[in-house]
Structures are given as C-alpha cells and as structure tokens.
C-alpha positions in Angstrom: -0.2 0.1 11.9 0.0 3.8 11.9 2.8 4.6 9.4 3.1 8.3 8.7 3.3 9.7 5.2 6.7 11.0 5.9 8.0 7.5 6.7 6.6 6.2 3.5 8.1 9.0 1.4 11.6 8.7 3.1 11.5 4.9 2.6 10.6 5.2 -1.0 13.3 7.8 -1.6 15.9 5.6 0.2 15.0 2.7 -2.0 15.3 4.8 -5.1 18.7 6.1 -3.9 19.9 2.6 -3.2 18.8 1.4 -6.7 20.5 4.4 -8.3 23.7 3.8 -6.4 23.7 0.1 -7.3 23.2 0.9 -10.9 26.0 3.4 -10.9 28.4 0.9 -9.2 27.5 -1.7 -11.9 28.3 0.8 -14.6 24.6 1.2 -15.7 22.8 4.5 -16.2 21.0 5.6 -13.1 17.3 6.1 -13.0 16.5 9.5 -14.6 13.8 10.8 -12.3 12.8 14.3 -11.3 10.6 15.6 -8.4 7.4 15.4 -10.4 8.0 11.7 -11.3 8.7 10.9 -7.6 5.5 12.6 -6.6 3.6 10.6 -9.2 5.2 7.4 -8.2 4.5 7.9 -4.5 0.9 8.9 -5.3 0.5 5.7 -7.4 2.0 3.6 -4.6 -0.3 5.2 -2.0 -3.3 4.7 -4.2 -2.5 1.1 -4.9 -1.9 0.5 -1.2 -5.1 2.2 -0.1 -7.1 0.4 -2.7 -5.8 -3.0 -1.7 -6.3 -2.3 2.0 -9.9 -1.0 1.5 -10.7 -4.0 -0.8 -9.2 -6.5 1.8 -11.0 -4.8 4.8 -14.4 -4.8 3.0 -14.3 -8.4 1.9 -14.4 -11.5 4.2 -11.6 -13.9 3.4 -10.7 -15.5 6.7 -12.9 -18.1 8.3 -13.4 -15.9 11.3 -14.6 -13.0 9.1 -17.0 -15.2 7.3 -18.4 -16.5 10.6 -18.7 -12.9 11.8 -20.7 -11.9 8.7 -23.0 -14.8 9.3 -23.5 -13.8 12.9 -24.2 -10.2 11.9 -26.8 -11.4 9.4 -28.5 -13.5 12.0 -28.6 -10.6 14.4 -30.1 -8.4 11.7 -32.7 -11.1 10.9 -33.7 -11.3 14.6 -34.5 -7.6 14.9 -36.4 -7.3 11.6 
C-alpha cells in the first residue's frame, strides 16, 4: 500500500475531531490538544507504524517466508 502522509494526517485529525465531538455531545471536556501535540502524536504513530512494519518485513513468520529463507541459505551454500 502506498498511503500518503497527507492521508494519514487527515485521517488522524478526523479521528481526533470525531472523538472531541462525541465527548462534547456527551457533556465531557473535549481533548485539550494544540498543534505541537498533534505533531508529536502523528510522529509517534508514524514511528510505531514504521517500526512494526520494518520488524515484520525483516523477520520470517509465515511458512512461505521460512521456506524462502531456507532456499536462500541453500543457494548461498551452493556458491560458496
């Protein structure tokens, strides 16, 4: 998937707006956030997402990925 940063930011802001609106309707205090906090939150979410993705992509969890690793190792052993 090629999701743009703009899409991620707009989605996060929409979610925050919906949460704030729901809290206001329920008579609760809305989330007190400013631009800096939004930037930090989005940065944190992006970092977590990138970290999980990189970790997942660099580790073989599926049976096919494990077989592919074994095949690659056998090819390397053939040419050494």
